[in-house]
N, C-alpha and C positions, 0 to 999 in steps of 0.2 A: 189878606192884607199883610203888610210888612210888619214883622215883629219888632218891638222896640225895647227888648230886654236890656240892651246896652244903656238905655236912657232911664229905665225904671228899676229901682232897687227894691227887691222884695223884702230884704232885711229892714230897710228904712220904713217900708209900708207897714210891716208887722210890728214895728216899735211905735207905731202911731204918729209917724212924721207927717204933719199936715201938708207941708210943702210938697212932699213926694206924692201924697195922695192927690193933690191938686194937679200935679204933672200927669198922673195916671188918668185923671178925668179929662185933661186937655188932649192927651194922645188918643183916647178911645171914645170920646163923646160922639164925634162925627160918625164913625162906622157903626156904633151901637144905635144911634138915632136913625141912621139910614136903614139898618136892618129892621128896626121896629116899625118904621114908616112903611116899608115895603111889605111887612107881614100884616099890618093892621089897616093900612090905607087911610089913616087919620092922624093929623098932626098932633092934636091934643093927647090922643092915646099914646103916640110915640114919645111925647114929652114925659108922660106919666111913667112909661116903661123905662125911659132913660134915668129919671130920678130914682125910681125904685131899684134899678140895677146897681147904681153906685152906692145907694144907702145900704143895700144888702151886702155889697162887696166890702164896704167899710166895716160893717158889723161882723163879717165872717173872715176877714183877712187873717186873723190869728190862726184859724184852722186850715188855711190853704197850704197844702203840702208841696205844691209845685209839681205834681205828677202830670199835669197838663200845663200848657202855656197860659199866661195871664189872659191873653186874648180869647182862647178857647173857654176858659173859666167864666169870663165876662159874657161871652156869647151864650153860654149855657144859662146863666142867670137871666139874661135879657130874653132869651127864647122862652124860658119858663114863665117869666112875668107876662110876656105877650100871650102865651097859651092860657094862663089863668084869666087874663082879661077877656079873651075870646070865650072861655067857658062861662064867665060871669054874665056876659052879654047874650050868649046862646048856650044854655044849659045842656042842650042836646049834642053840642060839639064834642067830638072825641077824636083824638089823633090816632088811637089804636085801630079803629076800623079801617080796613083797606078800601080806599076809594075804588069804586068799580063802575064800569059803564053798564048799560042795560043788559048786556049779555055776559057780564062778569069778566070780560077780557079787555085788555087795553085796546083802545080804538086805534086802528092803523091810519097813519096820515094818508091823505088822498093825493097831495101834490108836494113834491120836493123840488126845490131849485138847487142848482149846483152853485153853492156860495163861493166855492173855490175859484170860479171864473171871474169873480169881482175883485177889483183892486182893494188892497188893505184900507186905503183911505176911505173907500165907500163903506166898508164894514164898520169903521170907527167914526163915521160922520155923526153929527148931532142928531140928524133926522133918523138914522138907523138906530141909535141908542134910544131915542124917544119911542120908536116902534117896539123895541125890545121891552122897554119899561111897560108899555101898554099891554104887550102880550103876556108878560109875567103876571099882571093883575088878572088876566083871564084864567090863570091856572086855579084849579081847586086848591083850597088852603093847605090840605095835607101834602099836596105835591109842591106847592109854592114854598113852604117852609124848608123842605129838603133841598130844593133847587137853590134858594137864596143862601143857605148855609154852605152848601158844597161848591156851587159854581160861581156865586157872586162874592161870597166872603172868603172862600178858599179853604174851608175846613176839610179835613180828610173824611173818608167814609166812616172811619172809626170814631172820630170826633163828633161828626154829625149824629151818628148812632147814639153816642153817650149824651149829647145835648138834648135829643128828642126822646130818649129812652125807647128807642126802636132797635130791632135787630139789624145787623149790617145788611142782611138779605133784603129786609123791608126798605132800607134806605136805597139800596141799589135799584130795586124794582121801581120805587117812586121816582128816583132820579131819571131813570130811563123813560118813564112815562111822561115826566115833565119835559124832558128834552124833545121827545117826539111831538108833544103838543105844541111846544114853542116853534119847532122847525116847521110844522104845518102852518101855524099862524103867520110866520114870517115869510113863508115861501112866496106868497102873493106879492108882498112888498119887494123882496129881492128879485122876483121874476120880472116885475115892472122895471126895476133898476137895470137889470140885464138887457131888457128890451130897449131901454133908452140908450145904453152903451152901444148896442149893435146899430141902432138908428143913427146915432151921432157918428159912428165910424163908417157908415155906408156912403 
């Protein structure tokens, strides 16, 4: 997402300026809620994470040293809140365990479509985005969290690593597996679109 540091004053925030905090909430509420909703798949849970994120941000602003961006800091709080919610609902849930297939190796995709053959308008269509959203929800949670932070919200590998308390190697591994999984899931959809393009052009 685009940084809004020009609009948000950390100095004012840290002096307890309520109007500036309201602006912070206004700028970041939508992306934080979107992230929580995609992580948890439940609107009420996403609302709870959103409220908890800004409450904790307000409580800890005085200790924020600015070593990361405000958005990264807020994402870290939101991701931690969402993870705590997951653990409360499913005590066996652990982000530390490396998700593995039955043979312990990443499953290789069976079918790849050449997306580059499609016009950009097709890739950005509402239907394609809907297919992507559905495919994201099929990802195992451990892979989904990494993919959402890195590829959807635009955090760097380093920032994603810090947010989820994972090594950068683990982030890269999970990101690759998530991308492969999504590419396979979407290949059928894009393959059909490409067939339609050829049919229309014949």
